[in-house]
C-alpha positions in Angstrom: 221.0 -40.1 136.2 223.4 -37.2 134.3 226.6 -38.0 132.9 229.4 -36.5 134.7 230.8 -35.3 131.6 227.5 -33.4 131.2 227.9 -31.7 134.5 228.5 -28.1 135.3 231.3 -27.1 137.5 229.0 -26.5 140.2 227.6 -30.0 140.1 231.0 -31.4 140.1 232.0 -29.7 142.9 228.6 -30.7 144.6 229.2 -34.2 143.4 232.8 -34.1 145.0 231.4 -33.0 148.3 228.7 -35.9 148.4 231.7 -38.3 147.5 233.7 -36.9 150.5 230.7 -37.6 152.8 232.0 -41.3 153.3 235.7 -40.0 154.1 233.7 -39.4 157.4 234.8 -42.7 158.3 238.2 -42.3 158.4 238.0 -39.8 161.1 235.8 -42.3 163.2 238.1 -43.2 165.7 237.6 -46.8 167.7 237.7 -47.6 171.3 236.3 -44.3 172.6 239.3 -42.8 171.9 239.5 -39.0 170.5 241.5 -37.2 167.9 242.4 -33.6 167.5 240.8 -32.4 164.3 242.2 -29.0 164.6 245.4 -30.4 162.6 245.5 -32.5 159.5 246.4 -36.2 160.3 245.6 -39.4 158.3 246.6 -43.1 158.5 247.6 -44.8 155.4 244.6 -47.3 156.3 242.4 -44.3 155.9 244.0 -43.4 152.7 243.1 -47.1 151.3 239.8 -46.7 152.6 239.4 -43.3 150.7 240.6 -45.3 147.5 238.4 -48.3 147.7 235.7 -46.0 148.4 236.5 -43.8 145.1 236.9 -47.0 143.2 233.4 -47.8 143.4 232.5 -44.4 142.1 234.9 -44.2 139.2 234.2 -47.9 138.2 230.6 -46.8 137.6 231.4 -43.7 135.5 234.8 -44.1 133.6 234.5 -45.8 130.1 236.9 -48.4 130.9 235.1 -49.2 134.4 233.0 -52.4 132.9 236.1 -53.9 131.2 238.1 -53.9 134.6 238.2 -56.7 137.3 236.7 -55.0 140.4 238.1 -57.7 142.7 241.5 -57.3 141.3 241.4 -53.6 141.7 240.4 -53.7 145.6 243.1 -56.0 146.0 245.8 -53.9 144.3 244.5 -50.8 146.3 244.7 -52.7 149.4 248.1 -54.2 149.2 249.7 -51.3 147.2 251.2 -49.4 150.3 252.3 -52.4 152.4 255.8 -51.3 151.8 255.1 -48.1 153.9 254.3 -50.1 157.3 258.2 -50.1 158.3 259.4 -46.9 157.3 256.4 -44.8 157.3 254.7 -42.8 154.2 257.3 -40.4 152.2 255.1 -37.5 150.8 254.9 -37.6 147.1 256.7 -34.7 146.2 259.6 -35.5 148.5 260.0 -39.1 147.1 263.4 -40.2 146.3 264.8 -42.9 144.7 266.3 -44.2 147.9 263.0 -43.9 149.3 261.7 -46.1 146.4 264.2 -48.7 147.0 263.9 -49.0 150.8 260.3 -49.6 150.4 260.7 -52.1 147.7 262.9 -54.1 150.2 260.6 -53.3 152.9 257.7 -54.9 151.1 259.2 -58.2 150.7 259.6 -58.0 154.4 256.2 -57.3 155.4 254.6 -59.6 153.0 256.8 -62.3 154.4 255.4 -61.8 157.7 251.9 -62.2 156.7 250.1 -65.4 156.9 251.3 -67.8 154.3 248.0 -67.8 152.3 248.2 -63.8 151.8 251.7 -63.6 151.3 251.9 -64.2 147.6 248.6 -62.8 147.1 249.6 -59.4 148.5 253.1 -59.3 147.2 251.8 -60.0 143.6 249.0 -57.5 144.0 251.7 -54.9 145.3 254.0 -55.9 142.5 251.3 -55.4 139.9 250.8 -52.0 141.3 254.4 -51.0 141.3 255.1 -51.8 137.9 251.8 -51.0 136.2 251.3 -54.4 134.7 247.5 -54.3 134.1 244.9 -52.0 133.5 243.8 -52.4 136.8 247.2 -51.4 138.1 247.1 -48.2 136.1 243.6 -47.2 137.1 244.9 -47.9 140.9 247.7 -45.6 140.3 245.3 -42.8 138.8 243.1 -43.4 141.9 245.9 -43.2 144.1 247.0 -39.8 142.7 243.4 -38.1 142.8 242.3 -39.4 146.1 243.9 -36.3 147.7 241.6 -33.9 145.8 239.0 -35.4 148.1 241.1 -35.7 151.3 241.9 -32.1 151.2 238.6 -30.6 150.1 238.4 -29.7 153.8 239.2 -26.3 155.3 241.6 -28.0 158.1 243.1 -30.5 155.8 243.9 -28.2 152.9 246.2 -26.5 155.0 248.7 -29.1 154.4 249.4 -28.0 151.0 251.0 -24.5 151.9 252.9 -26.5 155.1 254.1 -28.9 152.6 254.8 -26.1 149.9 253.0 -27.6 147.3 252.6 -25.4 144.1 250.0 -25.6 141.5 252.7 -27.3 139.5 253.6 -29.8 141.7 249.9 -30.6 142.2 249.0 -31.0 138.6 252.2 -33.1 137.8 251.6 -36.1 139.1 247.8 -36.0 138.9 247.7 -35.2 135.1 250.1 -37.7 134.5 248.4 -40.7 136.2 244.7 -39.7 135.2 244.9 -38.3 131.6 243.4 -41.1 130.2 240.3 -41.2 132.4 237.8 -38.3 131.5 235.9 -38.6 134.5 239.1 -38.6 136.7 240.3 -35.4 134.8 237.1 -33.6 134.9 237.3 -33.7 138.8 240.9 -32.7 138.6 240.2 -29.9 136.6 237.3 -28.7 138.4 238.5 -29.3 142.0 242.0 -27.7 140.9 240.1 -24.5 139.5 238.3 -23.9 143.1 241.7 -24.4 144.5 243.2 -22.0 142.9 240.4 -19.2 143.4 240.8 -20.0 147.0 244.5 -19.5 147.0 245.1 -22.9 148.4 248.4 -23.4 146.8 251.6 -22.4 148.0 253.5 -19.8 145.8 257.0 -19.5 146.0 
């Protein structure tokens, strides 16, 4: 199997599209209901699925992968956004300190509502992520920042970039900061961003 860092840009793009196949499950609606696929929409649960799936790939390919506790990583990814249950998700680029503080208080309330056996487990995983307390938490944060590359690798979904006025600089800012120590993730950031620039996907002020 060819190493990711030895792949050409075209092979990386192909790999990204292949990874995105599993994202189809995010649009598989239960109970015989339908969703309007003409507009981009996604639940936090769907985002978490994307993260847990991508973790399986990057754990295999990142040099640090074998040293990480995959079970802990999955727990962190599962619980990391529970603070959004009460007030909803604030778009990363528009998130303020007020949003962050409100989410922290909400997280305490939400975890207190879980079955007793999960309250501490969930809160500890959430806290570990928030404070970047472990290699797994840092890896989870990097995954969280690059996951939108795959979510938006779709003609309908990518329209949200201009709708939310996301510039190339905004796009790169949080991704590079979080993923800079992970060469495989950065390879995907570089290639997919280059593809997006060539297709004029970003908002230009």
